[in-house]
N, C-alpha and C positions, 0 to 999 in steps of 0.2 A: 813400755807399752799400756802394759794395768792400768800407770798411773796416771797415763792421759787419759784413757776411757773411764775411768771416774774421778779427771776432774771435767772430763766434759759430760757426764751424768749428773753432778753437782751442777753444773756450770744450766743445762738445761731444768731440771728440777726448780732451781729459782728462777730462771726466765718463767716459766710456768705459773707458780706462788705469785710474783709482782703483775702476769700479765691477769690471774684471777683476779690481785688483790684492784685491780686496775678495772678492769670488768664489772665489777659490783660493789665499786663507792656509790654509795648514795646520789652524792652529789650531781653524778651522771645522767641523773634522772629525771629527764625536762618536767620543766613546772607543771607544764600541760596534763601531763600525767599524773603529777603530783598532787593537781588539784581535786581535792572530794573524797580523794584516794583511802581506804585507809592498809590497803594494802597493795604492791607492784610485784607483776610477775616478771619478770626479768627476762627468764627464759626457759621456755615449756618444751620438751622436746620428749614426745609420746611415739614410739615403735613399735610398732604390730608386724612382727614377721609369718603370716600364714608357711606351712610346710607343707601341708595339705590338707584333706577335709578332716583330718581327724587332728590335727595338731600342729600346734602356735607356739610362738615364742614373742614374748609381750616384755618391753624396756621401757622404762620412763625417771626423767629426769626433767625437776623442778628447782628451781631456783628465785625465790619471792622475798623482797626487800618488807620487810614488818612494818607498819609507818605508827600504828597503836594497839590498844589491847583487842580492839575488834580485830582489826588484819590477824593480830597472834590466836585468837578463838579461833578463825578461818582457817589458815594454814600454820598453824606452831605444830601440827602432828604430822605426822604419815602411820594411813593404818590400812594395808593389805592383810586382803584375804584368802583364804587358801582352802582346800578338801581332797576330795579323792581323785578330783579333776584338776585340781592348780598347782602348781609346785613351787613355792619359794627358792628363786638360786642364789639370789641377792639383796643385801641392803643394806645400806650406805650413807651416811649426812657430815655435813658440815655446817658450825655456823660459824659468820661472819659478821664482824665489825662495822660502825658505819664508813668506817675508809675500805671496807674489802677485806681487810685482813684477818686471816682464821683463829677463829675462838678456839673452836672445840671440833673435836672430831666425835660422829657415833660410836659407841663403846656398846660392846653386848650387854650391859647394865642398864641402859637406855632404851633399851629392844625387852617389851615385856610381850608374854603370848598367852591368849587364852581363848575359851572356847564361845560360842555365839549362844548354846545351849545354859548352862549356868543355874537353871529351875527345874521342879518333875514336869512341869508343861513346857520345856524345851528338849528333843533328841535332836542333834543331828553331831555331823562329823565335822562342821565347818569348823575354821578357826581364823583368830583373825593375829596378824601380828603391828603392834603398836609401838614406834617410836615417836620419842620426843625429849628436845635438852631440857625441859623445865618450864613451867608459865612465871613470867613476868622476875625471869632469875638476868634477863639483861637490858640495858636502857634502848628504849627506841630511838631511830631505828637500827635495825637488823636485817642483817640477810641470811635465811634460811635455804641451803639445798639439801634434796632428797632425790636419791635415786635405789629403784629397784628394778629386780629382771624376774618373770617367771615365767613355768613350760607351765602349755596350755592342753588340755586332752577335751574341751569341752567345748566343741565348735560350735556348739547353737547361741552361743553370744561372741559377738566381736567386738572391738572399746567404743561405747558414746566420747565424742570427742568435744567438751566443753570445756575448754579454758581455762573459762572465769568460773567460777564458784556463786558469785552473788553479785549486783550493781555496785558496789563498794570498791571494786578494784579493777586496777589498771593494767593495760599487758603494753611489755616491749614488744617481746617475739614470743610468739609460740607457735609448734611446729608438729601436723601431725601424718605420718608415714606407715603406708603399708604396703609391704614387700611382699611379689606371692610367685611364683613357679612361675614360667611364660606361657602366657593367654588362660589360667586361672582365672574363674569368673567367678566374681561377687558381688555385690551391690550396694548402693552410697549415693548420701544426696546431701548436699549443703543448703543447709539455713542461716537466716537473720544477716545477709549479706557478706559470708564468706565467697570470699573468690574462689572460681572453679580450679578444681583440680588441676595438679600438673604432674602429666605421666612422663616417666622416663625409663630406659634400662637400666638395669644392672648386673653384676657380673653373672655369670650365666646365662644371659640371656632374660635373666628376670624381671617381671615389670614393677616399679617401685609410684608407688600414688601420693603425692605431696600435694597439703595444704598447710597455706601459713595467713598468721595473724601480727600484723605488726602495729605498733602506735595508739593502740585503740585505751582512748582516755574515758574516763570516769562520766556518763550522761548528766548533766545539770536539772535534769528533772524526775528524777528517781526518786526522791524524798517522798514519795504521797502517791499513791496508786499504781504503782510498778505494773506493767505487765508480767504471767508469769513469766517464769525466766525461758523457758523453751521457745518463748514467743520473741524474745529478743536479743538474747545472750547467743554471742557465734554458736554453731555445733553442728555437725558433722556426723551422721547416721553411716553405720558399717553393718551391714549384715552378708550371712553366708548366703549362697542359692544348693549345691549340695554341700551337705557336711556328713559327717559320722561322730559320734556319743556311743561309746560302750559296744553293746552287739545291732545298734541301731543307727537307721539312713533314713533323712529325710530332705527336705528344702523347704526355705522360706521364701520363695518367687512371688509367693501370694496371698492373699490372708487363705484362702481356702486349700493350701497345700499347709499352712502351720496348722490349721485344725485337723487334717489328715494326718499328719505326725502326730499331736497330740494325742486322737483317737486313735493309732495303732499302738502308741504306746503305754494306752489302760484298758485296749481292747481284752473284755474276757472277766474283768474286775469286778462287776458291777451283779455278780449271783448271787442271792440272799439265800439263809437254810428256811429250812423247811418252815421249822415254828416259828421264824420271823413274816414269812407270809400271811402264815396263819393269823399272825397276830397281826397286821396291816390291815388283814382282813374283818377283824374285829372292829379296829376303831374308823374305818370308812363305813360298817355297817346302816349305820342311821343317815349318814351323809345324806341329802336329798339332791345335790349341784354340783357338778364337779369342782367347783370353787369351791366348796365346802369340804372336799376330799382333801383337796391341799391344803386349807388348814388345819385341816385336824392332823392329817400328818406329820407338817411342819411341826405342831406343837407336843406330838409324839416322837417326833425325831429330838426336839429341843429337851425334853424332860428326860429321855434316856442317854443321852450324849454328854460327852464334853469334849472342849478343845485342847488338842496336846499337838505343838510344833514339832512335826519329824520330816529331818531332809536328810535323808540318808544316804550318798551316792549319786544317782539316777532317783532314787526317790525326792529328790527338789521338787523331778516332772511330774515322776511314776505314782499314783496312789494306790494307798494299803487296799487291799480288796474289801467289799463290803460284807464278806463272813467274818473278817476278824474284825471290823467298825462293830457289826453286830455282837460277834459274842466278847469283845473287849469293854465297848462303852465308850473308846473316845478315838478321835483322828485328828488329824490339820485338815485345813479348809478343802483340801480335794478330796480326801477322806470320806469327812462329814459331808460334801457337797455330793461324791460318787453313792452316797450310800442314798441320800434323800431323793436323787434322779430315781435310783435303783426301786425304793420303795413306791414313790410317785406311778413309775411303769407298774408295779407288779398294780396300780389300783387301776389302769388305764388309762392315768391322764403323760399324754409326751411329753418327754422330759430332759431336758440338756445341763451339762455342767458349761459355764462359760467360764473366762479367763478376762482377768480387768487389771487395772492400775489403780488400789485401792491408797486409799490416804486425803485429807482435805485438799481439795481442789485440785487433786493431784491430776496431769494430763500424760496425753500420748500425742504423737504422730501418725493419725489414722492414715495419712497417702504413703508409709512407708512400711513393710508386712515386716515383720521383727521380734523378737523378743522383749516385750517394754511392760510384760506381765508384772505383780509379785503376788497376785488373790484367786482363787478361785468360788464363785458362786453356782446358784441352779438357779434355771429359768425353769416353769411350767408352762404349756401352750393351754389357755383356757379356752374355747367360747370365740376362736383364733384372736387372744388378746395372750399377751402374755401376764405372769407371775412371779416375781425375783424373790430369794429368799437365800437371807445371810446366814449359813449353816454351823456359823461358829460363835453364835451368841446364841442365849438361852432365854432371852426377855426380848429380842426386838418382832415389832408386829410382820406378818408374813406382809410382802410387794413393799416394803419402805428399808432402803434403800440410805435416804439419808444423806448426809455430808462425807459417807464414806466409799458408798460405792457409787451413789447415785449423780444424776446428770453428766452421764459422760459415755465413752464406749464401751463395749464390751464382746468377747470374740467366743457366740455361742458354737460349738463344737459338737457338729451332728459327723454320721457316717458317712455323709457325701463332702464332707468341710469344713472349715469354720465360713462362721457370717459374723461380720461385722458389724453390731446392733446397737440402737442407745439404753441406758438405761432408764426409768424415770426420770424426769427432769421436774423441779421442784419451783414453781416461779410463786412469783407476789403473794396470790391471792391462796394460794399454799399456805405458805411459813407466813400465818398468826397470830395476832395474841390480841386477844379484847381483854379488856379490866374495865372494872367500874369501882371506885371508891367511894366508900362512904366517910364523910369529915366530919366534927360537932365540934367546934371552935367554941374555946372560954375567950373570956372577953382581953387576956393577954397573949393571945394569939395560938396559944398551945392547940393541938388538936388529936381528939381518939379517933384514930383511922381502919377503917373493915375495907379490905382491897380483897375483890375475886378476879381473876386471871387467868383464864383458855388459853395453854398456848398448846400449837401445832404448827405440822410439819416440823421443816428445820427450827423453829424456835422452842422446840419444844425437846430436843436434844440433852442439853446441855443440864437442864432440872430431870430430865429423865437418867440422868446418869448417876446425879445426886441421888434418885432417888431409890433408885439399885443399887449402888456402891456404897451408902455413905449411911451412917449410924444418925439418932436422932439429934444426938450434938455436931453431929458434921454438918448435915443440911442447914441446920440452924446458923452454925457460922457463915458456910458458901452463902445463905438467905441474907442476912446482914449486910457483905461485902457488895451484894448486888443491889441492894436499894440504895438510889441515890437522895437520899437527904442529909441533913450533918448533923443532927442530933434526934436520935430517935431508941427508944426500947418495943424491941420484938418480944410478945404477951404472949401470942400464941400464932402457933402458923401448922398448915396440912397440906400437903402433896399427895393426886390422886392419879391414882393412873388411867386413861379411856384406854380401850385398843378397838375401834374401831374397824371399818376401813383404813383408815390413818391413825397414828398414835396421838395422844394429845395428855397433857399434863394440867389437871387446874390444880391452882395455887391458890389457898386460903391464910390471909394473915389478918392479924390484928396489931394496932400499933399504937403506943404513943407518942408523938411528935412535941418535941420542942420549938419554941418559934414555928410551928409548923407556917402561920403568917408571920409577916413581920410590923410588929408595935410600935408606930413610931409617933409621939404623944399622944393625941386622941383618934389617929389614925389606923385602920388596920390595910396594910398590901396585902393583896392575895391574891398568888400565882394557879392560874387556870393546868398549868400544863405540871401538875405535882410532881409525878410518878414515869410521866413520858420520857424516853431515852432521846438525850441531847445531840447533836450532831459535832465536830470539833473540825473547824476551820485552819486550810494551809496556810503555812504562810508566806507561801506565793499563787499570784493570780495567774500567773505567767508560765507557758511547757510548749517545748517542740516537738514531743512526742507523744505517741497514744499513752492513754489513760481508763485505766484498768477495776470497775466495781464488782468484786468475786461476788458471785451469785450466793454463796454461800452464807453474805453478810449483807450484801446490798437489795436481794430481792426479799422483801416481807410486807405486809402490812400491819397496823398499829391501829388500833383501834381504843381510846381510851375515854373515860367519862370518870368526871371526879365532882360530886355533889356537896357542897359545901351547906350546913347548917351553918347561919350566920346568927353572932347575938344580940339580944332582941332589940339592944340599945344603941343597937349601928344602922346606919342607913346610908343609903349607895353616892358615891361624891363625884366619880366619874363616870363615862361612857362604859357601855360594855363592848369588848373589845371580838374582831369578828375577822377571818381571814379567809383568802380561798389561792393559793401560787400552783398554776398550773408548769410543768415542765417537761421537755423528750425524758427528762431523771424520774418524773414520777408526779405525784401529787400533794397538797397540804391543803388541809382544811380543819377552820376553829371555829368556834362558836358559843358563845357566853349565853345565858338566858339570866333574870333572876324573876322570882316569881315565891309571894311574902316573904321569908327569911331563908330561901333555898336557891344558894348560887351553882348554877347545872351549868358544866365546864366542859365541852367536849373536844376531842382533836381523833383527825386521822390524816395517818402518812401511809402515802404506795409509793415504795423505792421501788425502780426499777436498776437491776445491775449490768456487767455487762463491760465489755472494749466499749469506747469512743474515741474521737480524731480529738488531736490535740484542738483543734480551732474550734472545739464545745466546750475546753475549757475553763472560759470565762462565764460561759452560761453557767455552768456545772458552779460555779464561785458564789456568782449571781445570786444562781438559786438555794444557797447553802444560806448566804446569809440572809434572804429573807424569812426563811424557816425558821433563823435564831434570833431574829428581832421578833417573827411569831412567840415564839417560846419565853421570849422576854417580855412578852406585857404581861403587866398585871389589874388588879381591880383594885381600886380602893372603898375602903367604906369610913366614915366619920361617926365619931360617936353623937349621937343626938342628944343631946343637952338641953336641957328645958328654957 
């Protein structure tokens, strides 16, 4: 009998291996899913079992066929985070060759464990386990399977299901399952074409919710101007109604409820020591308006504190008290914002902390109250208006949010609850570049160039960062990479910061430019748009999906003027170009004027970012072509021979 059981076990094992080999053979992927893909998700099973308001189990299995290096970069590793509230109970992995045959199984040596902290400005008990089979160690295509399981005791967070992590991945089959006790209440919402949930009953009367995505190919029009991933990739959001974490209870049914929980979690932590209160009164004693009080206190906070990320236990959400920040002089975003709000209230300024999703073009779903935030800022109410304050920066201008936290929703935390509000939106007329260049040309077309440029709004951010964080040599190297001229010698440069209502950077350059104008025989070919930014033209003019021009890149106004001093022995040979182009995407104007031996070239471009319909794509391409043609126009001078 024992012999027969052994034989039966061996046969079953072999059958399972053959089935897996057959299942993950890359030849079984349909051509439609392979087309344009860097990777194909063969199977994605995400299982979240809610045991109670305070506990859950999360189990995930992902099988991905890697088709090239880009696919490997995206899916070749498994990262699983854990902390005081999350315990990893299992991690495993298998690597298959193109035929689906097992090549390697994950070993302990393939798993590394490290902390998020690692530096003096990061204090956290959160850690990460990272598993991989090595980069470029296996011939493409091959298939990786990763499995992991965790126990969760922070029920503020439910999984967000997005089976695709980028637009160049296809999916054979992906499934998201949430299992709950009978009649347990939670919330969910499907986005971007995900089929409605299938509800069934499990063992013991449990409720089972399942979402499935099958055979989703890569879109043919994602190479240029893709929408933000949350706006077009399959997505299911899930969040608690009632929950417990540590000794706290709350619910996230509405944004007001979310704000109430955060306020309760941090109540009583805004008390300042008497010495600090006295210091605050001294700082604002000469301020004539509430706005001036805010500006003075913000600058005071910046000079007396520094950012340190502290994420210990529930401290990821509960702030260090203002007393500690006052004495230590450091804190994370929550602590510094809480400290700033406490100081503003001492000055009689209504102020609140606000939760926000920070990062360039970071987006959230405002119609689904849930934990979608990663940062905290401060908001002061002045004369029925708001002043926003980034409290982790020692150099930012008050009320400037920029690409990090501007143009998006934030959750204002008040005693009455949370209120979703907009941070400042930065449009074309605010993100400006105004440049003036004077060029002295010699008879060979070489030029001595003096450039004076004022950057404002989002356009000043990169230079502001270089100004504050780079030494002189680093600044010069960075500037050399930004100047779009083929052959130049940067003689001198200067960066000057302005901190008026909005931050500005003034850039002064002195250049020697070889072949500033093109000398051909007896002629000089001069480009009116010498230092203007160019525009890339996509390879296709057809599109079947909406396209997106990010505001952080495409909302701007450029005004450029170039004045050429022409050598005395040259005369104009061509007409002077002039263009005016109007479009829903923006406007373009250019003009050239010759006075005596000076050629004055002006160019102004206003661009309007945003989401546009696919039917507008040909018009966008047409606009780009017209702008590029106008930018290529040249003025020709010929030697005035006796």
